[in-house]
Residue, then its C-alpha position, 0 to 999 in steps of 0.5 A: m499499500g506504500f506511505q499513507s500517513i506518518l501519524f495513522a500509518n495505513s490504519g485508516q484512522e483520522a484525527g478526531k474533532s471533538v475534545p475527549a471528555f477526560f481532557e479537562d480532568l487530567k489537565l491535557d487542555y492546559l498541556l496542549k496549549i504549551i505543546e502547540n506553542q512549540t509548533k508555530g504556524y501549525a495547528v496540531r490540537h486535533f491530532y490528540y483527540t484520537l487514541p490509536s486503535s492498535v498496539s502496532l499503531i502505538q509502536y509505529r509512532q514510537q519508532i518515529c519518535r526514536d528516529l526523530s531523536d536523531k538531530d540530523l533527521n530532525s533538522c532536515i524535516r524542519r527545513f523541509c517544512f519551513l520551505l513548504q510553508k513559504s511555498r504554500l504562502s506564495y501559492a495562497f497569494s497566486l489564488k487571491c491575486e486579481e492581476t493575472v501576472q502577479a498570480a502567475s509570478y507567485h505560482l511560479k515562485a510556489a512551484s520553484l520552492y516546492w521542487d527545490s525543497l523536494l530535491a533537498f529533502g530527498r537528498d537529506l533523507d538519503s544521507c540519514s539512517p532512519s529505522s522506523e517503518g514510517i520514515l523509511a516509507l516516507r523516503e521511498y514515497v519522496r523518491k517516487h514523487i520526485a521521479n514522477l515529477q521529473e517525467q513531467n519535466f516539472g523541474q525543467e519547466a519551472a527552471h526554464a520559466n524562471e530563467i526567462f523571467s530573471q532576464l527581465k530587467f528595468r531601471l526607474t529614474v525618478e525625476e522632479e515631475r515624472i518617473v522614467i522606465t527604461e528596460e536594461a538590455e544587459e545584466t546590471e551587477d549594481y541593479l539591487k544596490e542602485l534600487s536600495a539607494l533609490l528607495r533608501v533601504d540598506d543591506i538588501g541581500q538574497d531574500c530582498s523583497f524588492s527582487g521581484i516585480f511585485p513587492n507587495a503581497l496582494e495589492p500592486s501599486c499604480l506604478e507596478e500596474t503601469l510597469v507591467k502593462l509596459l513590459k507586456k508589450s515589449n516582453a510578451e514572451v516572458f509573461r506567456e511563459m509564466r502563464n503557460f507554466k501555470q496552466q500546465f501545472p495548476n496544482f503541483y502539490a502531492e496530498k500526502i506531502l502536505r498531509f506529512e507536513e501537517e502531521v509531523q508537527f505532532y512529533l516535532g512539537f511534542l519532542e520539543f516539549a519533552e526536551k524542555t521538560r527534561v531540562f527541568g530535571y524530570p524524565m520523559e521516556l517511551p513506555h513498553i506496551l505489553g500484550q499481557n496485563d503487567f501494569s507498573g511504573t516508577g517516577v510518575y509525576d504530574l506534568a501539568l503541575l510541573w509546568k504551572n511551577a516551572s518558573r519558580a523553585y518547586t519540587v514535583v514529588s514522583n511516585n511508583f506503582h504496581w497493579s496486580q496481574k489482572p485488571s484491578f483498582f487502586v483505592v487511594t485513601g489518606p489525608n486531605q491535601g496529601g496528593k491523592t488526586t495529583f497521583a491519579r492525574s499523573v498516572g492518567q497522563a502517563v497512560y494517555f501519552a503512552m496510548m498516543g505513542l509518545p514519551v511519558n512522564v515517568s522514569s519507566l513504564e510497563l502497561p497493557f493496551f487500552e482501548g480508551i480512558a474514562t475519568h470522573f473527577e469531582a466538580e463544583e455543583k452548578i449554581q443554575s442547576n435545578s439538581g443537587k451535586l449527587k444528581e450531577e455526579i450521576n449524570r456525568l457518571a451515566p455515559m461512562m457506564h453506558q458505553d459498555k467498553k472494555h479494557q479501558f483505564v478508569i479514574l474515579n475521584e471523590l464520588f458521592t461525597t454528598a451521600t451518606t457513607h452507607d450510600a456512597l459505600i454501596m454505589g462506589k462498590k457497584v461502579m468498581e465492579h461494573f468496570l472490573m467486569r469489563e476488564c478495566y484498570g482504575i484508580y478510585v480516590t475516596h474518603i471511604q476507608e471501607l472501599a479500600e478493603e483489599t480483595d483480589s481486584i482491590i489494592s489499597l494505597v495510602a497517602q503518607v505523612e511524615e512519621g510523628e508529624e501528622v500535618k506534614r504531607t509527603y505526597r508519596m502513595l504506598p500500598m498499605k491498609a487504609q490508616g483512619y481519619g485523624y489527619s483532617d483534624s491535624l489540618v484544621k489545627l494547622k490552619w487555625s494555628m496559622v490564623f492565630h499566629c497572623v493575628y497575633s503578629a498584626y496586633s503585637 
């Protein structure tokens, strides 16, 4: 089938259009703003809306990530995309221009940039040593595309039209009441210097915007329009060649090349984001996607928390975890503000980026393939809602359970907080049973200790405090039996002691 997509291979999948429900809970919306800032001029957000449909597609992406860690390959792809951007800009101008000569001029410029960038890209790919299926297929496709354009004499025709166009020289003599236009029969070495002196512009180089007939993008001046009319009469062949090229090659771009240019930003932007994260001192590693149910990680941390505090001295605590050999739930209990939600979010982020085929926020990670991610985090009751918070929670939870999907990763954060403890216990158990029946792994953050009673499918984790200092949280999650309710009292005492200290200081 050959090369189809650097992002979806030959799977037939396409980028999604709607934001997944779990994005806000996992702070992925915040992270994507940072990632998209690394891809100037490209919109990549929608590529993150669709999880790959198979392990093979995840591995396809991981291989490409490894290839793009090579600086030479990474640089040559960035150069190619930069030149394509310039080419497409000129092509867009050619479509918008009302003046036919101006349109043909931009069309020729776009085609020349495209051809030169393709040839350079082909040479660069041949000089690199990629090993991924995606880059190797791309290299072969670029070779065939170049050969196909050569058969059509695309490069020769573009070069011929440019050569004739470049012979068009003229001199502008500005007098007191008129401007005299004189054609130059021979090449003038100081042409640009004289023009820069006339227009009082310094340092005109190879990229000088005055090197063509039309310095302005879309609106030729009266002088330019007059100039074209005069030159058309004496140089009809030049303009005929430009129009002929435009008619012969009206749309020269390969759809797969343009798709590659857009899709490869998914990798380039994220890998730059990952490298900046490493500079902060935190790992970003490719995980191992396993066929079996092994699920464990070391050094997982909250990416959103890290980036929100990147401008100040702040340490984000990492955690280790290990699920049993079959689908099961971590039930996380412990003191308020002890890092339980942060832990759940950090694991959710790791699972998501792992399923996307990207480096993740861990030192190491092994996990099974998940067909989806479902989250339900505690939300504030809507003021205008006619129902209470419990009803709101059930309304949010219902779609997750009605989907009847299997092999998902599920995070439930503080469910049923407004119900009685007895009712919350019964409903919490029912919800976990529902997802366990569908072979899902999950995390349930709760204040109800009874939910953490260990079984073959329930693993109790407890947020830790410093030994002998109940008010000091370590933000570590350890597998152990739920420890009791004493922590909330200590937190209240700490807050009141701080208030008393502030009041005392103000009046002393």
